[in-house]
Each structure stands twice: as structure tokens, then as C-alpha cells.
C-alpha positions as CSV (number, residue, x, y, z in Angstrom):
1,M,-22.2,-12.4,23.0
2,E,-19.4,-13.9,25.0
3,P,-16.0,-12.5,24.6
4,P,-13.9,-14.3,22.2
5,M,-10.9,-15.8,24.9
6,R,-13.9,-17.0,27.2
7,R,-15.5,-19.0,24.3
8,S,-12.6,-20.1,22.8
9,R,-11.5,-21.5,26.1
10,R,-14.8,-23.3,26.7
11,E,-14.7,-24.6,23.5
12,V,-11.6,-26.5,24.6
13,L,-13.5,-27.7,27.8
14,R,-16.4,-29.1,25.5
15,Q,-13.9,-30.9,23.3
16,G,-13.4,-33.4,26.3
17,A,-10.8,-31.5,28.3
18,G,-13.4,-30.7,31.5
19,L,-15.4,-33.7,32.7
20,A,-13.3,-36.4,30.3
21,L,-10.1,-35.7,31.9
22,F,-11.7,-37.2,35.1
23,A,-13.0,-39.8,32.6
24,A,-9.6,-40.6,31.4
25,L,-7.2,-39.8,33.8
26,Q,-13.7,-34.1,62.5
27,S,-10.5,-32.9,69.2
28,I,-9.6,-30.4,67.1
29,R,-9.8,-26.5,67.6
30,Q,-13.2,-25.8,66.2
31,P,-13.4,-23.6,62.8
32,T,-14.9,-20.3,63.1
33,A,-17.6,-19.3,60.5
34,L,-17.2,-16.1,58.8
35,A,-19.7,-15.8,55.9
36,Q,-21.4,-18.0,53.2
37,G,-23.0,-16.5,50.0
38,T,-25.5,-18.0,48.3
39,A,-23.3,-18.4,45.0
40,G,-21.0,-20.6,46.6
41,A,-18.7,-18.1,48.1
42,A,-17.4,-18.9,51.8
43,A,-14.7,-18.2,53.8
44,R,-13.9,-19.8,57.4
45,R,-11.1,-19.5,60.1
46,L,-9.1,-22.0,61.9
47,A,-6.4,-20.3,64.7
48,F,-3.3,-22.6,65.1
49,G,-0.2,-21.6,67.1
50,A,0.7,-18.0,65.9
51,S,-0.9,-18.2,62.6
52,E,-4.3,-18.5,61.1
53,L,-5.5,-20.6,58.5
54,V,-8.6,-19.1,56.3
55,V,-10.6,-21.6,54.0
56,L,-12.1,-20.0,51.3
57,S,-14.7,-21.8,49.1
58,D,-14.1,-21.8,45.3
59,G,-17.5,-23.5,44.7
60,H,-17.6,-27.1,43.7
61,M,-17.8,-29.4,40.4
62,V,-19.9,-31.9,39.9
63,V,-18.4,-35.6,38.8
64,P,-19.9,-39.1,37.6
65,A,-19.4,-41.4,41.0
66,D,-18.1,-44.2,39.0
67,M,-14.9,-42.2,38.6
68,L,-14.2,-42.9,42.2
69,A,-13.0,-46.4,41.6
70,P,-13.4,-47.5,38.0
71,S,-11.3,-50.9,38.2
72,V,-13.9,-51.9,41.1
73,P,-17.1,-53.6,40.2
74,Q,-19.6,-51.2,40.0
75,A,-22.3,-53.2,42.0
76,E,-19.7,-53.1,44.8
77,L,-18.8,-49.4,44.6
78,R,-22.7,-48.4,44.2
79,A,-23.5,-50.6,47.3
80,F,-20.4,-48.7,49.2
81,L,-21.6,-45.6,48.3
82,T,-25.3,-46.6,49.2
83,A,-24.3,-47.8,52.8
84,S,-22.1,-44.4,53.3
85,G,-25.1,-42.3,52.4
86,V,-23.4,-41.0,49.1
87,R,-25.7,-40.8,45.5
88,T,-24.3,-43.3,43.5
89,D,-24.7,-41.3,40.3
90,R,-22.7,-38.2,40.9
91,V,-20.7,-36.6,43.5
92,D,-19.9,-32.9,44.1
93,F,-16.2,-32.1,44.7
94,H,-16.2,-29.1,46.6
95,I,-13.2,-26.8,46.3
96,N,-11.7,-25.6,49.3
97,V,-8.5,-23.3,49.2
98,A,-6.4,-22.7,52.1
99,L,-5.0,-19.3,53.1
100,V,-2.2,-19.3,55.6
101,R,-1.7,-16.0,57.4
102,A,1.3,-15.0,59.8
103,G,1.7,-11.7,60.8
104,D,1.4,-9.7,57.6
105,E,2.5,-12.6,55.3
106,Y,-0.5,-14.4,53.3
107,V,0.3,-17.4,51.7
108,L,-2.4,-19.2,49.5
109,I,-2.2,-22.7,48.8
110,D,-3.6,-23.3,45.2
111,A,-5.5,-20.7,42.9
112,G,-8.9,-22.4,42.4
113,A,-10.2,-22.8,38.9
114,G,-10.8,-19.2,37.4
115,L,-14.3,-18.5,35.8
116,N,-13.9,-20.8,32.6
117,W,-13.3,-24.2,34.2
118,E,-16.9,-25.3,35.8
119,A,-20.0,-23.2,36.1
120,T,-20.2,-23.7,39.9
121,A,-16.6,-23.1,40.4
122,G,-14.6,-19.9,40.3
123,R,-16.1,-18.2,43.9
124,L,-12.3,-17.7,45.1
125,P,-12.6,-13.8,44.7
126,E,-15.6,-13.5,46.2
127,S,-14.7,-15.7,49.3
128,M,-11.2,-13.5,49.6
129,E,-13.5,-10.6,49.8
130,Q,-15.7,-11.7,52.7
131,A,-12.7,-12.7,54.6
132,G,-11.1,-9.3,54.0
133,V,-8.2,-10.4,51.9
134,K,-7.3,-8.4,48.8
135,P,-5.5,-10.2,46.2
136,E,-2.6,-7.9,46.2
137,Q,-2.0,-8.9,49.9
138,I,-1.1,-12.3,48.8
139,G,2.7,-12.7,48.9
140,T,3.1,-16.6,47.9
141,V,1.0,-19.1,46.0
142,I,1.8,-22.5,46.7
143,V,0.6,-24.9,43.6
144,T,0.2,-28.3,44.8
145,H,-0.2,-29.8,41.0
146,A,-1.4,-27.9,37.7
147,H,-4.8,-29.5,37.2
148,P,-7.2,-26.4,36.2
149,D,-9.1,-26.5,39.7
150,H,-5.9,-25.6,41.4
151,L,-4.2,-23.5,38.5
152,W,-6.1,-21.8,36.3
153,G,-7.4,-19.0,38.9
154,L,-3.9,-17.4,38.8
155,I,-4.7,-15.3,35.7
156,D,-7.4,-13.6,34.4
157,E,-9.2,-15.1,31.7
158,F,-9.5,-12.0,29.7
159,D,-6.1,-10.8,29.5
160,D,-3.7,-13.5,31.2
161,S,-3.3,-10.5,33.6
162,L,-1.9,-11.9,37.3
163,R,-4.9,-12.3,39.8
164,F,-2.2,-11.9,42.6
165,P,0.0,-9.2,41.1
166,K,2.7,-9.4,43.9
167,A,2.9,-12.8,44.4
168,R,5.8,-15.2,43.7
169,V,4.3,-18.7,42.8
170,V,5.9,-21.9,44.2
171,M,5.4,-25.4,42.6
172,S,7.4,-28.7,42.5
173,D,10.1,-28.9,39.9
174,R,8.9,-32.1,38.9
175,E,5.4,-31.0,38.3
176,F,6.5,-27.7,36.2
177,T,8.5,-30.1,33.6
178,F,6.0,-32.7,33.1
179,W,3.2,-30.1,32.0
180,M,5.6,-27.9,30.5
181,D,7.4,-30.4,28.3
182,E,6.4,-33.9,28.5
183,A,2.4,-33.4,28.6
184,A,2.8,-31.8,25.2
185,N,2.9,-35.3,24.2
186,L,-0.2,-36.5,25.6
187,K,-2.9,-37.2,23.2
188,G,-6.6,-37.6,23.6
189,P,-8.7,-35.5,26.6
190,I,-5.9,-34.5,28.6
191,E,-4.7,-32.2,25.5
192,G,-6.8,-29.4,26.7
193,I,-5.6,-29.9,29.9
194,A,-2.1,-29.6,29.0
195,A,-2.3,-26.7,27.0
196,G,-4.3,-24.7,29.7
197,A,-1.4,-25.8,32.2
198,R,1.2,-24.6,29.7
199,R,-0.8,-21.4,29.1
200,V,-0.9,-20.2,32.7
201,L,2.5,-21.6,33.5
202,K,3.9,-19.4,30.9
203,A,2.2,-16.4,32.4
204,I,3.7,-16.9,35.6
205,E,7.1,-18.2,34.5
206,G,8.7,-14.9,35.6
207,R,7.7,-15.2,39.0
208,L,7.8,-18.7,39.7
209,T,10.3,-20.6,41.9
210,R,10.6,-24.1,41.6
211,I,11.1,-26.5,44.9
212,K,11.9,-30.2,45.7
213,P,9.7,-32.1,48.2
214,G,11.1,-31.6,51.7
215,A,11.9,-28.0,51.3
216,E,10.6,-25.4,53.9
217,I,8.8,-22.9,51.3
218,T,8.0,-20.3,53.9
219,P,8.7,-20.5,57.5
220,G,6.4,-23.6,59.1
221,I,5.5,-24.6,55.6
222,V,7.0,-27.8,54.3
223,A,6.3,-29.6,50.8
224,L,5.5,-33.1,51.2
225,D,6.0,-35.7,48.3
226,T,2.8,-37.1,47.5
227,T,3.2,-38.2,43.7
228,G,0.7,-40.4,42.0
229,H,-2.4,-37.9,41.3
230,T,0.1,-36.1,39.0
231,P,3.9,-36.6,38.4
232,G,4.9,-33.8,40.7
233,H,1.9,-33.5,43.1
234,I,2.6,-31.9,46.6
235,S,0.9,-31.7,49.8
236,L,1.7,-29.3,52.5
237,L,2.6,-29.8,56.5
238,V,1.9,-26.2,57.8
239,G,2.6,-25.2,61.5
240,S,5.1,-26.4,64.1
241,G,4.9,-28.4,67.2
242,A,1.7,-29.6,68.2
243,E,-0.1,-26.9,66.0
244,K,0.0,-28.4,63.0
245,V,-2.5,-28.8,59.8
246,L,-1.8,-31.3,56.9
247,V,-3.1,-29.8,53.6
248,T,-3.8,-32.8,51.5
249,A,-4.7,-31.2,48.1
250,D,-5.8,-34.1,45.9
251,A,-3.8,-37.2,47.5
252,I,-7.1,-37.4,49.2
253,Q,-10.0,-36.7,47.2
254,N,-13.4,-37.6,48.9
255,A,-14.7,-38.4,52.7
256,H,-15.6,-42.1,51.9
257,V,-13.9,-44.1,49.5
258,A,-10.7,-42.6,50.1
259,F,-10.8,-43.4,53.8
260,A,-12.5,-46.8,54.0
261,H,-10.7,-48.0,50.5
262,P,-7.4,-45.9,50.0
263,D,-6.1,-48.7,47.8
264,W,-9.1,-48.2,45.4
265,Q,-8.0,-45.8,42.5
266,P,-9.6,-42.8,41.6
267,R,-9.8,-42.3,37.8
268,A,-8.3,-38.8,37.9
269,D,-5.1,-40.2,39.7
270,M,-2.5,-40.5,36.8
271,D,-0.4,-42.9,38.3
272,G,-2.8,-44.9,40.7
273,A,-0.9,-47.4,42.3
274,T,1.7,-44.5,43.3
275,A,-0.9,-42.3,44.3
276,A,-2.5,-44.9,46.6
277,K,0.8,-45.6,48.4
278,S,1.1,-41.5,49.0
279,R,-2.9,-41.5,50.2
280,R,-1.7,-44.5,52.7
281,R,1.3,-42.7,53.9
282,L,-0.6,-39.4,54.5
283,L,-3.3,-41.2,56.3
284,D,-1.1,-43.1,58.3
285,M,0.9,-39.5,59.3
286,A,-2.6,-37.6,60.1
287,A,-3.9,-40.6,62.2
288,Q,-0.4,-41.2,64.2
289,E,0.2,-37.3,64.6
290,K,-3.3,-36.5,65.5
291,L,-3.0,-33.6,62.8
292,T,-5.8,-31.5,61.9
293,V,-6.5,-32.0,58.0
294,L,-7.6,-29.8,55.2
295,S,-8.8,-31.4,52.0
296,Y,-9.4,-29.9,48.9
297,H,-12.5,-31.7,47.9
298,I,-14.2,-32.9,50.7
299,P,-17.2,-30.8,51.5
300,F,-16.4,-27.1,52.7
301,P,-14.9,-26.4,54.9
302,G,-13.0,-29.9,54.4
303,L,-11.6,-29.5,57.8
304,G,-11.1,-32.7,60.1
305,R,-9.2,-35.3,61.7
306,V,-8.2,-38.9,60.6
307,E,-8.8,-42.1,62.8
308,S,-7.1,-45.4,61.9
309,R,-9.4,-48.3,61.9
310,G,-7.2,-51.6,61.4
311,G,-6.3,-50.8,57.8
312,Q,-8.9,-48.5,56.9
313,Y,-9.4,-45.1,57.9
314,L,-12.2,-42.9,59.2
315,W,-12.8,-39.1,58.4
316,V,-14.2,-37.1,61.2
317,P,-15.3,-33.9,60.2
318,A,-14.8,-30.8,62.3
319,H,-17.9,-28.9,63.2
320,G,-18.7,-25.1,64.2
């Protein structure tokens, strides 16, 4: 018999807060593989400057392919996906969590889904163990936005205790305000998502630092305004000089539609037009500055670079 708390949270998802949210709403330094477990746990290292980026897998989730661009004629979308070698019925969204290490400082960017979002997710603890990192070593957790697969991993599912007991949590002021106040008025499938966000944010509020886009959160990590996917979504620019990594979070959600058709609006974007503008700005920055890019939902490890192709873009994955 399932523990009562886990069962009740899964019931929330069954009521439409899970998949229905989405229905309503690679010349860079080569990464070094560490390990990959059979259950989806994995870790990969990338050295840049005096720091190190470790990509940690939290597993993946499966979504219907039509969510990639619901306003586009489905025949057109299916033709594009077929030409791109992508399934036309469903898509795997990998969950790539970034860990930045500078000396003895460990900064986690997003916290994964926890154990009760999707059966295929929740692998972050195992991935951290493979990478040799303990939860109590994390000094800062930056939350790019408050969707479950980025936020719910902050607390234990059974007793709401903090998974990263020594960490401060950082998120944009706008994102916090939206989910704590405005989202309570939303109706339909998103109600469960909003309730889950409030529950987690209340649990970590005593450790929370609220910032504005443009802020340097820790030395060498700057928040970028990529509003649209959610009202206070941020991406991160990590490093300095020529050694920079752009962590996009959900401003870029896949390695095909988002690049070839950045103006096509995924159903998961809460403000599709604004998200498309944010996506183009990010893609332009990545291409012009020849940045290493880490994208949250691109197949693990989600590392690569962006090339500009006359109004469209190309994702070039890193190999190694």
C-alpha cells in the first residue's frame, strides 16, 4: 500500500495536472562521460575556465508530439517531424539538471521533478551519487521557473523536508509572486500545478532569495530574462570571457522545432508570443557569441552549440 502522501499527490496528477498541463498550457570542449545507470541516472562533466559543469540526468518524461506546435496545421508538423527523424506521436523530454562547481562551491540549477511527477523521472539523487556529490554539499539552488520538473525535487515527498538542507534557493521575484499569488486564481488542469508550486515554495520560503533578471546570483552566474514559458522564467549565463555556458532551461524545449521554427509556439508556453521572442534572443546570443549551450529537455546530456541559418537555427550536439 502506498504511503498516503504519495497517493494523494499522484491523485492530483491523475486529475489532469500532469500531462494535461502541457495540453493546456554540438567547436566546443568535449564533455567527459562519467556513468549511466540502467534506470536513467547519469552524469557528465564539462570543464570550462576554472569551473566545472556537471550535467545530471533526472530521467525523462513522455509528451504527445502535437504539443510542440498546436497552432500549426498538424499535417505540417508531422511532415517536419518525419523529415527530422522524430516520432510523430510522442516525444521524450529529457531532464538535464546543471551542477556548477567552482572550488568548494556547488550551485545546482533546478532541482528535478522529485518522485511523484512521472515514473520515468526523479533520477537526480542517483545521478548525484554517481557524480560523487552529496545533497548537503549544495550551497545554492537556482530555480529557473516553478514547473514541477524543475521545482518539486526541492523537498522530500513524504515529510516536506529539504532535499538540499544547507542550500539557499534563488528564483526570480516575478516567478515567485505569480505562483504564490496570481496562480491561485487559475482554473482547470493548471490548478494542481499551482497548488504543488505553492506547497514547495512555502516549504523553502525561509531560505529563498528573490532576484531580478540581470542579477549576478553567484560570481560568474547571471540571470537572463527569458519570460514567456512562465511569467518569471530565467535562463543563466555561466562563466566569463570566452569560457561561458548558456543554460536555457525551458526557453528552448527540443532540438528540432525550436531551432528550425523558433516562432512556432509550444503548448507548454504560458505566453507563446513572448516566449518566442525570448527564444529568438537566446538563439541569436548563442550563435553570435559561439556559446556552449545546455538545454534542459534536449536528449542527454543536452550540450551543444547553435548555428544561425538565415532566420532559422541548427542545433549541433556535443559528442564524447
